[in-house]
Backbone as CSV, one residue per row, in Angstrom:
resi,resn,N_x,N_y,N_z,CA_x,CA_y,CA_z,C_x,C_y,C_z
1,MET,0.847,-1.176,0.000,0.000,0.000,0.000,0.893,1.240,0.000
2,PRO,0.702,2.151,-0.981,1.561,3.333,-1.046,1.251,4.321,0.070
3,ALA,2.272,5.054,0.455,2.090,6.077,1.489,1.277,7.243,0.928
4,ILE,0.472,7.843,1.767,-0.343,8.978,1.346,0.415,10.259,1.670
5,ASN,0.585,11.079,0.668,1.241,12.363,0.851,0.163,13.387,1.205
6,ARG,-0.021,13.635,2.482,-1.130,14.478,2.950,-1.100,15.910,2.414
7,PRO,0.052,16.588,2.364,0.024,17.957,1.820,-0.468,18.003,0.375
8,VAL,-0.055,17.051,-0.436,-0.508,17.005,-1.825,-1.996,16.699,-1.882
9,MET,-2.463,15.809,-1.022,-3.878,15.471,-1.000,-4.712,16.685,-0.600
10,VAL,-4.264,17.428,0.387,-4.994,18.617,0.833,-5.022,19.668,-0.270
11,LYS,-3.885,19.895,-0.929,-3.847,20.863,-2.026,-4.769,20.432,-3.157
12,SER,-4.786,19.154,-3.456,-5.648,18.640,-4.516,-7.117,18.861,-4.185
13,LEU,-7.486,18.632,-2.942,-8.873,18.866,-2.535,-9.227,20.347,-2.599
14,LEU,-8.291,21.222,-2.256,-8.539,22.663,-2.338,-8.727,23.109,-3.786
15,VAL,-7.949,22.537,-4.701,-8.100,22.870,-6.117,-9.441,22.359,-6.630
16,GLN,-9.863,21.181,-6.187,-11.187,20.690,-6.565,-12.268,21.635,-6.049
17,LEU,-12.099,22.134,-4.847,-13.057,23.086,-4.286,-13.095,24.363,-5.123
18,LEU,-11.940,24.830,-5.583,-11.882,25.997,-6.455,-12.665,25.744,-7.746
19,GLY,-12.539,24.547,-8.292,-13.299,24.192,-9.484,-14.793,24.176,-9.236
20,VAL,-15.192,23.674,-8.082,-16.616,23.633,-7.727,-17.166,25.042,-7.550
21,VAL,-16.398,25.900,-6.888,-16.846,27.277,-6.670,-16.990,28.010,-8.006
22,SER,-16.029,27.852,-8.896,-16.127,28.514,-10.203,-17.318,27.978,-10.988
23,SER,-17.584,26.699,-10.882,-18.744,26.112,-11.548,-20.042,26.648,-10.952
24,ALA,-20.096,26.786,-9.643,-21.302,27.305,-8.988,-21.556,28.758,-9.389
25,ILE,-20.513,29.563,-9.441,-20.674,30.965,-9.834,-21.177,31.066,-11.271
26,ALA,-20.592,30.281,-12.151,-21.035,30.308,-13.553,-22.479,29.831,-13.677
27,THR,-22.874,28.851,-12.888,-24.252,28.364,-12.920,-25.216,29.436,-12.423
28,ILE,-24.832,30.153,-11.392,-25.690,31.210,-10.843,-25.937,32.310,-11.877
29,VAL,-24.914,32.648,-12.660,-25.093,33.694,-13.668,-25.667,33.157,-14.973
30,GLY,-25.985,31.863,-15.016,-26.663,31.279,-16.178,-25.761,30.684,-17.233
31,LEU,-24.519,30.439,-16.901,-23.578,29.853,-17.860,-23.068,28.504,-17.346
32,HIS,-23.978,27.557,-17.205,-23.622,26.264,-16.630,-22.516,25.580,-17.412
33,TRP,-22.563,25.655,-18.736,-21.546,24.998,-19.559,-20.158,25.586,-19.289
34,LEU,-20.083,26.891,-19.031,-18.797,27.519,-18.757,-18.258,27.066,-17.400
35,GLY,-19.145,26.885,-16.437,-18.726,26.420,-15.119,-18.101,25.040,-15.177
36,ALA,-18.725,24.152,-15.937,-18.167,22.804,-16.075,-16.811,22.850,-16.766
37,LEU,-16.703,23.672,-17.780,-15.440,23.813,-18.501,-14.342,24.363,-17.584
38,LEU,-14.675,25.375,-16.798,-13.698,25.942,-15.868,-13.262,24.931,-14.813
39,ALA,-14.208,24.191,-14.271,-13.869,23.208,-13.239,-12.915,22.146,-13.783
40,VAL,-13.194,21.658,-14.969,-12.324,20.643,-15.572,-10.953,21.238,-15.896
41,ALA,-10.938,22.461,-16.407,-9.670,23.096,-16.762,-8.799,23.349,-15.532
42,VAL,-9.402,23.847,-14.456,-8.636,24.125,-13.229,-8.035,22.839,-12.683
43,PHE,-8.829,21.798,-12.595,-8.308,20.546,-12.049,-7.290,19.905,-13.000
44,GLY,-7.508,20.018,-14.291,-6.550,19.485,-15.259,-5.200,20.187,-15.178
45,LEU,-5.234,21.511,-15.029,-3.984,22.250,-14.885,-3.246,21.849,-13.619
46,TRP,-3.990,21.655,-12.537,-3.369,21.235,-11.282,-2.727,19.856,-11.429
47,CYS,-3.450,18.925,-12.033,-2.904,17.571,-12.202,-1.674,17.586,-13.095
48,GLY,-1.687,18.410,-14.140,-0.524,18.528,-15.018,0.678,19.091,-14.288
49,ALA,0.452,20.104,-13.465,1.550,20.692,-12.702,2.088,19.697,-11.679
50,LEU,1.197,18.976,-11.037,1.624,17.981,-10.062,2.409,16.859,-10.734
51,GLY,1.945,16.415,-11.875,2.645,15.370,-12.615,4.033,15.813,-13.059
52,ALA,4.139,17.061,-13.479,5.445,17.578,-13.899,6.416,17.635,-12.718
53,ARG,5.917,17.997,-11.537,6.786,18.028,-10.356,7.249,16.637,-9.974
54,ILE,6.378,15.646,-10.099,6.757,14.281,-9.753,7.799,13.754,-10.714
55,VAL,7.623,14.020,-12.010,8.560,13.532,-13.019,9.924,14.184,-12.851
56,THR,9.967,15.495,-12.600,11.251,16.173,-12.499,11.979,15.865,-11.207
57,SER,11.233,15.507,-10.147,11.900,15.208,-8.874,12.283,13.735,-8.773
58,GLY,11.763,12.948,-9.671,11.847,11.595,-9.628,12.812,10.616,-9.707
């Protein structure tokens, strides 16, 4: 069983929360499709940055 890196997990959850908040704001103003796009983009950028850090430190 791999060890859990808690700081990375917490940051990942915070970025997911940022995606949810941006999606909620876009939904409130009537642009639901934009909210979904923003949420996916924010989390995708975070995962890409995290992956790049793992590869370069690796």
